[in-house]
C-alpha positions, 0 to 999 in steps of 0.5 A: 712835050714829047717824051725822051724815053717811053717805058713799055710794060704788058701786065697780067694778074700781078697787081702788087708787083706792078705797084712796085714797078711803078714806084721804081719808075716814078723814082727814075733820075733821067736827063729828059722826060719819061712816059710810062704805057701799060697794057693790062692784058685782061687782068682779073685782079686789082690791077685796074685799080692799081693803075687808076691810082697811079694816074690819079696820083700824077707822079707818072706820065702814065698811059693805060691800055686795057685788053678785053681778052688775054692775048699774051705779052707780045701783043701787049708790048706791041700795043704799048710801044705803038701807043708810046711817043718816045724815040727810045722805047724801053721794055721791062716787066711787071716782076721787076724793079729798075734802079733809079739810073736805069732809064738814064743809063740806057738813054746815054748808051742809045743810038739809031740802030742800037739795042741796048740790054742792061744788067738784071739780077735777083732782088736783094731784098728777097730770099730763097734765091738758091732753093732747088726750084726757085726762080729769078733772072740774071742778065750779064750780056746782050745775047738773049735780049730779055724784055725785063731790061732792053731798049730799042729805038722806035724806028727799029721797032716800026722797021721790024714790026715789033714782037710776033704775036705767034708767041703766046707766052713769055718765052722766046718772043724777046730773043726772037725780036733781038735776033731779027734786029741783028739780022737787019744790021742792028748793034747790040750793046750791053749796059751794066749801068742799066740795072734791074732787080728781078723778082724771086719766086720762092722755091716750089715744085708745083710752081716750077712744074706749072711754069713748064707750059710757058715753053710751048712756042720754043719750037717756033723760035727754032723754026724761025731761026735755024741759023742761030738755034745751034747757039741756044739749043742742045741740038737740032732736035733737043732743046736742053741736054737734059731732055734725051736722057730724061726720056731714057730715064722715064722709059727705064722706070716704065721698063723696070716694071717688068724687068728691074734691069731697065732702071739702069736707063736712069743712070745717064740722067742722074749723072747729068743732074748730079754732075755737069747740070746739077740740081740746085740742092745739097746732096742730102736733099737729092733723094726727093729733089731728083725725082721731082726734077725728073718730073719737071724735065719730062713735063718740058719735053711734053710741052715742047711735043705739043709745040712741035705739033703746033709749029710743025717743027720737031723740038723736044 
């Protein structure tokens, strides 16, 4: 029987969270048939064993694809949906848990030429949502087309060619596909009933610093969507409004080694990070959180500089 809905996932090195996702998909209450296609992007942990166990269980109509080398989530998702059979293709991620009615809500809202975006919020079973360097995801509109919770008609994916493989990290490739869909005349629809709970990363400065590397392809997004970039970027040359003042602050810190008055250059960044774009910390924690956040802001700028050189589009 041809499946009504295909759920497509690209996974890498998250065996425990993948197991949790597959359990959530097995509980879906869908008025039709559901298949799941998982592309294992050359994981080195127990991912293969988890997938084999689920295939043997018979609880899911599960197809598994294994990559020999890591090629990034854009490639993995394309491989998954191209191997799928459903006319409605849903994407979610290996750090997510769709609620029981998730697939059914997308199915009820789908139509030819329509992209459905579901509601996403932090997993209520996890703590530390509000730590200064915690990470989770909240989606309350159909603006950025995050792959944690989005649905495309298969015909539309075929028309667009799927995700752009030049995005090697999980950053920008989903919004790029959604904007290309809009340019092709697709209709975006937000579906609040299609709920996904997203994993919460505990507050860790080191993890937040490492994550800055994922933004390397944002200059590609800016180059590909110049007309739309203004709604996503701070300005034509700066991704976030914290970045120009962070660079100024760094120059002030270096200059203060010879002329202490140069520390005044740090003030605009401090005002922004304690005002309109505050760090997520209580005031008594500012003495250590603010310097740590400045390092992260500067690491983002350095990553974007590398991406600018790679994609020949200056964005910092």
